[in-house]
C-alpha positions, 0 to 999 in steps of 0.5 A: 643747881643754877650756876650762880648758886654753885658759884655762891657756894664755892665762894662762901661754903658752909663746909669744905672737904680737903682731899689729900690733906697733910698734917704737915703745915709746911707742905703744900697739902698742909696749907689749905687746912692751916689757912682755913683755921688761921684765918678763922673759917667758921664752917666744917672742915673735913680732911680726907686722907686714908693714911691719917686718923686726925689732922690737928684737932680735926677728924680725918676721913678715909674717903669722900664716901665716909664724910658725915655730910655733903661738903659745899666745896672740895679742895683736891690736892691729889696729882693729875693722875688721881685728881679725877677720882676725887672729883668723881666721888665729890660729884657723886655726893652732890658737892657744889664745886671742886677746886683742883690744884694739880698741874699736868693738864692742857698746859703740858700737851696731848696727854694732859689734854686727855686728863683734862677731858677725863676731869670734866667727865668725872665732874658731871654737873658739879662745877670745877675751878682749875685745874692748875689753880692756886684756889680762891680767897674770899676776904669779905667773909674770911674764907681761904680756899688756897695753898698760896704762900702769900696767905702766911700774912696775918692780916689783909686789908678788906675792901671793894676790889675783886680780883680774877686772874688766869694766873695762879702765881699772880694771885699771891703777888696781887694779894701781897702788893695790895696789903702793903699798899693798903688797898682793900680786896673783896675776893681773889679767884685764880681760874687758870686752865678754865676747864669749866668756870672761867673769867666771865663766870666770876665777872658775872657773879661779882657784878652782883656781889655787894662787897665788890665795887671794882673788878680787876682782871689778869687776862691771858686769853678770853676763851668765850668772847660773847660770854665775856662781853655779856658779863662785862656789860652786866658789871658796867651797867651795875656801876662796877668798873672792870679793869683788865691787864692783858698779857701777850701784847708783843706776840707777832700775832699779825699773820701775813694777810692778803689785804692791808687790813690784816696787817693793821689789826693784830690780836692786841688791837682786837682786845682793845676794841673788845674792851672799849666796847664793853666799858673795860678799862685797860691797864697798861702796866702791871702796877696799873692793875692795882693803882686804877682799881684803888682810885675807882673803888672810892666811887668818886666821879671825875667829870672833866680834865682840870686838876688842882695840884696842892703842894708844899714841895715845888719839884714834885708838883711839877713832876705830876703836872708835867705827866698829867699834861702829857695825857691831855689833862689841864692844870689851870691857875686858880680863878680870881675868887679861888686865889683870893680864898687861898690867900685869906688862909695864909698870913705873910707873903711867902706862898705862891697862890695864883698858879697851879701847882698851888704851893702852900708852905709847911702844909704838912705841919699845919693841919688847919691850913691844909684843911682850909686849902683842900676845902677851897680847891674842892669847892672851886668851879675851876677844878674837877679833881685834886692831887695832893703832894705829900712831902717829907714834912709829913713824915713826922706826923702822918696820922695828922696829915691823913686825918686832915685830908680825910676830914675834907672828903665828905664836902665833895664827890670830886676825886682826891688822890695823893702823890707821896714824894718821899719813899714812905710806903706806910704813909701811902697805905695809911692814906689809901685806907682813909679813902685817899688813893696814894701813889709813889709815881707821877705816872700812876696819878695820871693812870688813875685819873685817866681811868676815872675819866674813862669810867665816867664817859662810858656810854651803854651801847644798848641792845644790838640794832635789829639785823638788816633784812638779808641780801641774796648771796647764794650765787657767790663763788668760793675763793678770791673774787676779782675786783669787779665781783667784789664791788658788785657784792658791796653794791648789793649791801648798799655801798656806793661804788665807782662806775666801771666797765670790764674790757678785754681789748684796746677797742673795748677800752676806748668805747668804755672810756667814752661811755664813762665820760671824762678821765678814767682809770685802767686796771688789770682785773685778776683774782690772783693779783691783789696789790695791782700797783706793785706790778704796774697794773694801774694807770690813772688820768687816761682819756679815750684817746690814750686808754687803748695803747696804755692797755697794751703797754700794761699787759706787757709790763705786768707779764714781765713783773708777775709772770702772767699776761692779764686777759681782762681789764677794768675801765673806771671813772676817775674819782677826784676831790675826796678823802681816801679811807680804807674800810675792811674786816678782820677776823680772829678768835675774838670775833669779827672787827670792822676797821676804818683807817686812812686809806690809799698807799699810806694805809700801812705807813701811818697806821691811823685806824679805828676798830669795832667788833661786830655784836653777836647779831647784826652790824654796827650802829650809826653811832659806832660808825661815826665814833670810828671816823671821829677817832682817826687822827686824820678826822680833821681832813673830813671835818673841814681842816684848813678850809677844805670842804667838809666831807660827806660824813653821813654817806661814810657812816651809811657805807660803814654800816652797810659794809658791817651788815655784809660782814655780819650776814656772811659770817664764817663764809667771809674770810676777808673783805676790804675797800681801799680806797673808799673816796669820801667826797664833799658834803652831798656828793656821797662816797665811792668804793674805788677798789675791793678785795673779797675772799670767801670760804 
């Protein structure tokens, strides 16, 4: 059976066996059957328990072998020491998938890990959800395969948001919160230990699920980055935004690394890069994990950053416009024609209609006026979206208010959201159910509109570019390369480096300085000392006359500070007039990232960096490389800031792409690589790598 087919049967089974079922609905083991019945499952239910003949109205079977037919799904309620026996029996019967609720596996240590391997062996080709899962809920089809206490609720709003969570408890939390908010869900799946089925399997499935419009993820870790990437791209290409809330952001996941790059690329930044490249929108707070999908599920398109705020209560409108402004949204005043149309709606002179927020008095009690104003603002060329402030006046007649707003939706595909100013969860839920996502915090309005903007701007990266032709690297030594070796490696792949010569004596240094012409830099050449300037191992602006004496002084100073006297030195042409950047790689469990940032000694001070993960094959595209440069806060320095000459950005892009091909080809052999600084010279003069670190396995 194909994986997709097994997942289809797991989510929409015709028959369910419940192994270890209890007749006591107050116990965890009694819940799955009680919920299946309560929420109207129409298929066959087979309780399995040798100690009972009947459970409620149902015949109870002694074991899986005795079942009258092969169940599509088995819910296993046995403890960790016995669960594998039920899994083995279900697999022998040809069941599509088993849901294993027991805990006591890898999360508990070595003995648990052994049990988890035992579970996998017992399953054979049968799929497993869990272990340590709370199960799943298919709201589209009224199928509850879970023991979550949140399912005691009688009714859930059904809608277009699919949820996949690596935490079981969070599933119940999201289910109950969504119900109170009026946010309709399609499927909720808890993957937990992911011994087999994982996040990516369900993203892949929901990308094809007609009932699901948006996919929300609660992520602890991405176990298989390439599979996740493929599934997320599939969802994005199907027009289904993926929203992820990733926990574990504060771990000091930045291991002390040889280079600056390691310190600038913590694991969390890697997740940012991964999510961004595959179009996943990152929820910054747990509330965003429902707020953002609620807005995206409307399917409305935000094409720009200009927002109209319609209010009948002054203060709340200012709260929203202020928060929108902080996130780069614009709240312009209405254009003349729009202001004229708004004035025509209102007799008397008490409304202020030439500024934004647009204040319409008593809109809540006059639906015709509210409808007219909404209509005018949605048709206005000045606005891309509308936020309606629902004030206390609407508490008296919420249905009328919600109906008036809903009536206007078909005339435009611009986003319409609501900010509910009084504490009135039932009004928020009513609006959300009517297609107007309603929020209780100004920050939530901003998060929702920001996500809609990002969803609209996502560009398909397309298929990875063909790998560059391989470069010969068989002669490279293992361990840390010295600076000269590192730059020779960069040159092989097409990165332009500063001209330099290796010397051992003051006389050789003098000859080298003459040969390079003009002013030079002198550095110690050592594979052991990577931060040379810290030990006095760098001198700039030297001439053939001064370089020899400086070499002797440097040797003594380094010996005093580092406890070893350098034997070899590098004389390098002095590169001036450029912008200093840092270009490096960073590897962790998610993959290999290329990092570009403000360079030189300020790299760690300003932390102005951009990252991209390498694709499965080959390096970065020129578009991705240019995108990294433009993302830097210091991009204006490359782009002619305040009369500076424009930098050779084309040459920088070429260097980034070449460096990324080096990282891709060396793969696991490359532990670390960094150029700091790479000088980007004025237009037409190219780039020069002026220092380099490479560590090979």
